[in-house]
C-alpha positions as CSV (number, residue, x, y, z in Angstrom):
1,X,115.8,66.8,21.6
2,X,117.8,69.4,23.3
3,X,117.9,73.0,21.9
4,X,121.6,72.6,21.1
5,X,121.1,69.4,19.3
6,X,118.5,71.2,17.0
7,X,121.0,73.8,16.2
8,X,123.7,71.4,14.8
9,X,123.1,69.2,11.7
10,X,125.5,66.8,9.9
11,X,125.3,66.9,6.1
12,X,127.3,65.4,3.2
13,X,128.1,67.5,0.2
14,X,129.8,70.4,-1.4
15,X,130.3,73.3,1.1
16,X,130.8,75.7,-1.7
17,X,127.1,75.3,-2.8
18,X,125.6,75.8,0.7
19,X,123.1,78.8,1.1
20,X,124.3,79.8,4.6
21,X,125.5,83.2,6.0
22,X,129.0,82.0,6.2
23,X,131.1,78.9,5.3
24,X,134.3,78.1,7.0
25,X,137.4,77.5,4.8
26,X,140.0,75.0,6.0
27,X,142.7,77.4,5.1
28,X,146.6,77.5,5.1
29,X,148.6,80.1,6.9
30,X,149.2,82.0,3.7
31,X,145.4,82.1,2.9
32,X,146.5,81.3,-0.5
33,X,144.2,78.5,-1.7
34,X,145.6,75.1,-2.0
35,X,144.2,71.6,-2.3
36,X,141.0,70.0,-1.0
37,X,138.2,72.3,0.4
38,X,140.4,75.3,0.4
39,X,141.2,75.1,-3.3
40,X,137.5,74.3,-4.0
41,X,136.3,77.4,-2.1
42,X,138.7,79.6,-3.8
43,X,137.8,78.4,-7.3
44,X,134.1,78.7,-6.5
45,X,134.4,82.3,-4.9
46,X,136.4,83.5,-7.9
47,X,139.5,85.7,-8.1
48,X,138.4,88.5,-5.8
49,X,138.8,86.1,-3.0
50,X,142.4,85.6,-3.7
51,X,143.0,89.5,-3.7
52,X,141.1,89.8,-0.4
53,X,143.3,87.0,1.2
54,X,146.4,88.8,0.0
55,X,145.3,91.9,1.7
56,X,144.9,90.0,5.1
57,X,148.6,89.0,5.0
58,X,148.1,85.5,6.3
59,X,146.6,83.8,9.5
60,X,148.4,81.9,12.3
61,X,147.3,78.3,12.9
62,X,144.5,78.2,15.3
63,X,142.9,81.6,14.3
64,X,140.5,82.8,11.7
65,X,140.0,85.8,9.2
66,X,136.9,86.9,7.6
67,X,136.4,87.8,3.9
68,X,133.2,88.3,1.8
69,X,131.9,85.2,-0.1
70,X,132.2,86.8,-3.5
71,X,130.7,84.3,-6.1
72,X,129.6,81.9,-3.4
73,X,126.0,81.6,-2.3
74,X,127.4,82.3,1.3
75,X,127.7,85.9,2.2
76,X,131.0,85.4,4.0
77,X,134.0,83.1,4.3
78,X,135.6,82.4,7.7
79,X,139.1,81.2,7.0
80,X,140.3,78.9,9.8
81,X,143.9,77.6,9.9
82,X,143.8,74.2,11.5
83,X,146.7,72.3,12.8
84,X,148.8,69.8,10.9
85,X,148.6,66.4,12.8
86,X,151.8,65.6,14.5
87,X,150.7,62.7,16.6
88,X,148.4,64.5,19.0
89,X,151.0,65.7,21.7
90,X,151.8,69.1,20.0
91,X,148.8,71.1,20.8
92,X,146.7,70.0,17.9
93,X,143.5,69.5,19.9
94,X,143.5,73.1,21.3
95,X,144.4,74.7,18.0
96,X,141.6,72.8,16.3
97,X,139.1,73.7,19.0
98,X,140.3,77.3,18.7
99,X,139.4,77.2,15.0
100,X,135.9,76.2,15.8
101,X,135.5,78.7,18.7
102,X,137.0,81.7,16.9
103,X,134.9,81.0,13.7
104,X,131.6,80.9,15.7
105,X,132.5,83.9,17.7
106,X,133.3,85.8,14.5
107,X,130.0,84.7,13.0
108,X,128.2,85.9,16.1
109,X,130.0,89.2,16.2
110,X,128.8,89.8,12.6
111,X,125.2,88.9,13.5
112,X,125.3,85.7,11.3
113,X,122.7,83.1,11.9
114,X,124.1,80.1,9.9
115,X,127.5,78.6,9.5
116,X,128.8,75.6,7.5
117,X,132.1,73.9,8.7
118,X,134.2,71.5,6.7
119,X,136.2,68.8,8.4
120,X,139.0,71.1,9.4
121,X,142.5,69.5,9.3
122,X,141.2,66.0,8.2
123,X,142.4,66.3,4.6
124,X,146.1,66.8,3.8
125,X,146.8,68.0,7.4
126,X,146.2,64.4,8.5
127,X,144.1,64.9,11.5
128,X,142.3,61.6,12.3
129,X,138.7,61.9,11.3
130,X,137.1,60.5,14.6
131,X,139.2,62.7,16.8
132,X,138.7,65.7,14.7
133,X,135.0,65.2,14.6
134,X,134.9,64.9,18.5
135,X,136.7,68.1,18.9
136,X,134.4,69.7,16.3
137,X,131.1,68.6,17.9
138,X,132.3,69.2,21.6
139,X,133.6,72.7,20.7
140,X,130.6,73.7,18.7
141,X,128.2,72.6,21.6
142,X,130.3,74.5,24.1
143,X,130.6,77.7,21.9
144,X,127.0,77.8,20.9
145,X,126.0,78.5,24.6
146,X,128.0,81.7,24.2
147,X,126.6,82.5,20.8
148,X,122.7,82.5,21.2
149,X,122.2,84.4,17.8
150,X,123.6,81.5,15.8
151,X,120.6,79.4,14.8
152,X,122.1,76.7,12.7
153,X,125.6,75.1,12.4
154,X,126.2,72.5,9.6
155,X,129.0,70.0,10.0
156,X,129.7,69.2,6.2
157,X,131.2,65.7,5.7
158,X,133.0,65.5,2.3
159,X,131.9,61.8,2.2
160,X,129.2,59.6,3.8
161,X,131.7,58.2,6.3
162,X,132.3,61.6,7.8
163,X,128.8,62.6,7.8
164,X,127.9,59.4,9.7
165,X,130.6,60.1,12.4
166,X,129.3,63.6,12.9
167,X,125.6,62.2,13.1
168,X,126.6,59.6,15.7
169,X,128.4,62.3,17.8
170,X,125.5,64.6,17.6
171,X,123.0,61.8,18.4
172,X,125.1,61.1,21.6
173,X,124.7,64.5,22.9
174,X,122.9,64.7,26.2
175,X,119.3,65.7,26.2
C-alpha cells in the first residue's frame, strides 16, 4: 500500500463528532451557517462560531477561512466555500479542487496533523457525487505531497453510498 493511500481514509458518519485537529465545513459565502453539514457544524460548535464567522466577513467561492472549533472535539474548523453545480462548464471543478487544496495548505501552515472533509458541494449545491469524489481524492493525493506534516485525511461520507465511492477511488490509487 502506498504511503499516500495510508494517509487517506473514507469513513461514514457525523463529522461534528470526529476527534481530529480540524474539520472542514462546507460553508456558504456568508459563513452564516445554513443547512446540511454547515448547519450541523454551527449547531454543534455553539454560538461563538457564529460570532467568529461574522468577524471574518465572508469568504469567496473556492477559498477557505479558519476558526477555532469551539464546542467541537476538533480544535479548528476550516470553512471551505464550494461551488454550486451549474452543469460543469462554469469552473466548478477548479473551484472545488481549490477548496481541498487550500484547506490542506491551511492545515499544514497551522501544523495540524489530521483533517476531516465532508463531501463539499454535494448537498444543496448539487455537485454530482461521483465527480465531486473524484476531484476530492485526486486533489487530496496531489496536495498531500506538498504537505508532509499532515498524517491523516478523512473523507467523511454522510451516507454509506458516499463512503463506498470514496473507498473505491482510494483503492484505485496507484501503489
